[in-house]
N, C-alpha and C positions, 0 to 999 in steps of 0.2 A: 478482537486481539490486535495489539500493536506493539510494533519491535522496529527499531532502529536495529540493524544487523552488522552493519559495518564490514559487508561481503558477503554472500550464501553460498557457503560450502554444503558439503554432504551430509557433514554432521550435525551443521545445523541443521537444515533442511528437516531430520529425522528426530532433534531435541523439540521445533518447531510441530509436526506431526503429533508428536508424544504429549506434551501439553494441551494441544487441541483437542485431544481426542482426552484426557483426563477432566480437563473445564469446558469439553462440552462444546467447543467455540463452532460458529459459524462461519464469519470476514475473520481473514487475517489479511492485516495492511503492513507493510515493509516498507523501510525507505532505507537507503544505502545498500540497495543489492549489489551493487560494482558487478552488473552484470554484462557483457557487449552482446550484440546481436549474434555474436558469431559462436557465442555458448548459449544460447536461448532453452537449452537443455538442463542448464542449472538453475533451474524456475520450479522444477517439478517438484510436489511436495504431495504424497499418496495422500490419497481420500479428499483432495481439492481439487477446484478447479480453477484456472488462472482465468481472471476475468477482463484485468487490466492491468498492462505492465507498461515501464519506460525504461530501455536501455540506455547504458551510462557506463564507463570505466571507472568512474568516481562514486556517481551518486544511483539514481536507479530509484523506482517503485514497482510495486508488485503489490497487489490485492489480487483474494482469492475465496472462493466461496465452496462449502462442504459439499461435496457431489452428489448431495441428496438433496440439495436446491434445486427447483428447476425456474424458478422466480426471476433471477439474476440476471442484470444488461447493466452492459457498462452504459454512463449519462454522456460524459463526455472528460476531457483531457484537457491540459494547458501547462504552460513548465512548468510549475509547482504543485499543481492536483491532480487526478484521479478521482472522478465521481461515479458511485453505482447504485442504484436502484435495488433494494431486496426486500422480502419481507414489508413492504410498505414505509420501508427508511429509504434517505437518501445517505451513504457513508462516501465521504471524504479523506483520500489517502492525501496528505501533506507530506514535500519534502522540500524544503526551501534550503539552496548549499548556504552557507556561512559567507560567502563571497557574496550573494545577492542580494540586494536589498530588497524590498516590498514595496509594489506599485500596481499603478493599474490594470498595468496586463498581467500579474502572477497573484494577482489574490483569492484567496480560496471563495467560489462565487457563493451568494445569498443561494438560500435554499429553503422550499417550504417546509412545514413543521410533520414529519419529525425527521430532524437531520442530524448526524453527527460527525465530527469534524475529530478528527486522529492524525496522529503524526510527529514529526521532527520539525518546526518550526522555526529551529535558529534562530532565536530573536532573543539577543543575550541583552542585557540592561545594563547598564555602568553601573547602578543602582545596587 
């Protein structure tokens, strides 16, 4: 499940949990969580473990796995991406703020197959 939440309120966390249960979701990738480090308890989603996160007042990312999954691991983080490994897959949670430009230091990594890249790339094109 991938969603740009534009702020992670208690109500949104409850809706995300409900959707994850209905659709049997194992991995949740959120962008624009807008959570500062002093409010880290605002990242909690019942039934899920947070495996990777980036705090930021206006941006931020969070990646979760279902609590029943035991083989999940954080692989790496960069300015625009968090990479986890779970169930034989690499999953990349991407958020590039619209004010930043893609360059060699913030591109999503090249990963072995199978890999899934999801997120908000903010890659607008005039056409």
